[in-house]
N, C-alpha and C positions, 0 to 999 in steps of 0.2 A: 823814696819812690812814691809816685802818685798813681793810684789805682782808680779805674772807672768801671762800673758795671752798668750795663744797659739791658733792660728787659723789654723785649718787643712782644706784642700780641699782633700777629699777622693774619690777614684774611686767609682762611684755609685754602682757597683756590690758588693763592700766590705763594704758599710756603716753600715749595721746591725752587721757584724762581728766586725768592728772597735768599734762600740758603746759598744758591749758586752765586748770587751777586755779593753777598756778605763775605764769602770766601775770597773773592777777588779783592774786596776792600781790605781784608786782613793782610793779604799778600802785599798790596800796595802800601799799606801803612808800615809794615815791617821792613820793606825794602826801600821805601822812599823817605822815611822819617828816622833820623838818627836818634831821636828821643823816644821812639816807641820800641819797647822791649818784648812785649807779649800781646797777643791778640787772639784769644780763644773764643770759639763759637760753641755754645752749649745748647743742646736741643732737649727740651722737656720731654721725658719719656712717658709722661702721663697726660699731657695736654698738648694736642696738636696745635701748631701755629705759635707756640710760645718758645722764644729763643732768647738766650742770655749771652751777652758779650762780656768778656773779662779782659780788660786792657791795662797794661802797665806802661807808664811814661816816666821820664826823668823827674818831671815836676809839672806844675800847672802851666808854665810857659810852653812846654813841649805839647801838652794837651791842647792849648790854645792854638798852636801852630797846626796841629792835626785838624782842628775844626775849621781852620782857615785855608786848608789845602784844596787844590783843585779836585783831587781824587775823592776827598770827603764830600765836597759839594755835589759832585756827580753822583756819588752813591746815595746821598740824601735825596736828591732829585728823583733818582730812579725808583727808590723804595717807598717814598712818602705816600704815594697813592694807595699802598697796600697795608699800611700800618694802622691798626685800630687803636693801639696805645703804645706809649714808650715811657719807661721810667728810668731816669739816669741818677746814679748815686756816685759819690766820690769818697775815696778812702785813702788813708796813709798806710803804707806797708810797714809792719813792725819789724 
């Protein structure tokens, strides 16, 4: 299994809107992508505006399909103006 973590730092004024939008993205990914098995949204309890995504896919091809999907492109377009930074890392599930 292929794991992706994404850590966002969001403009504080947009945090609630970002969380609402990323919840929709999680639902879309889980329901529309057969290769997406988990899409968790984690909110930093000590730093406002810091959000981590934990996603599990079948493999790198499934993640590439995720990045190429219409719902991902729409999400990215919607949230990009409010993202101060984004760090993406990939992992293999042991």
